[in-house]
C-alpha positions in Angstrom: -70.3 -49.6 41.6 -69.1 -46.1 42.7 -72.1 -45.4 44.9 -71.8 -48.9 46.3 -68.3 -48.3 47.3 -69.2 -45.1 48.8 -72.0 -46.7 51.0 -69.5 -49.2 52.1 -66.9 -46.5 53.0 -69.5 -44.5 54.7 -70.8 -47.4 56.8 -74.2 -47.4 55.0 -75.0 -43.7 54.7 -77.7 -42.5 52.3 -76.1 -41.1 49.1 -77.5 -37.8 47.9 -79.2 -37.7 51.3 -81.9 -34.8 51.0 -81.8 -34.7 47.3 -84.8 -35.8 45.2 -84.1 -39.0 43.0 -85.2 -37.2 40.0 -82.5 -34.5 40.6 -79.5 -36.9 40.9 -79.0 -37.1 37.0 -78.9 -33.2 36.5 -76.4 -33.1 39.2 -74.2 -35.7 37.8 -74.4 -34.0 34.5 -73.1 -30.6 36.2 -70.1 -32.7 37.4 -71.5 -33.0 41.1 -70.2 -36.1 42.6 -70.4 -37.8 46.1 -67.9 -36.5 48.7 -64.7 -38.3 49.4 -65.6 -40.3 52.9 -63.2 -39.6 55.6 -61.8 -43.3 55.9 -61.4 -43.4 52.1 -57.9 -42.8 50.3 -57.6 -40.8 47.4 -57.0 -43.7 45.3 -60.0 -45.5 46.2 -62.1 -42.4 45.9 -60.8 -41.9 42.3 -62.0 -45.5 41.6 -65.4 -44.5 42.9 -65.6 -41.6 40.9 -64.4 -43.4 37.7 -67.2 -45.9 38.3 -69.5 -43.3 38.5 -68.6 -41.5 35.5 -68.2 -44.8 33.3 -71.9 -45.7 34.4 -73.1 -42.3 33.6 -72.0 -42.9 30.1 -73.5 -46.0 30.1 -70.2 -47.9 29.8 -70.8 -50.2 32.6 -69.6 -50.0 36.2 -65.9 -51.8 35.9 -64.9 -51.1 32.3 -61.6 -49.4 32.0 -60.4 -49.4 35.7 -57.3 -51.3 34.8 
């Protein structure tokens, strides 16, 4: 869900552009995240990051957002 929100906020930009798909899990493990889109408020960006972290831990994309 976090990546989908990011794609919406960037009007369909490619997430992790220029990075091989096989490298993305390692980047996430190191704490790398997609950058905050220009039109995105910090509150929405934090939801995106929380979704990414939850998904990475295998908790699902919407758990614990409340």
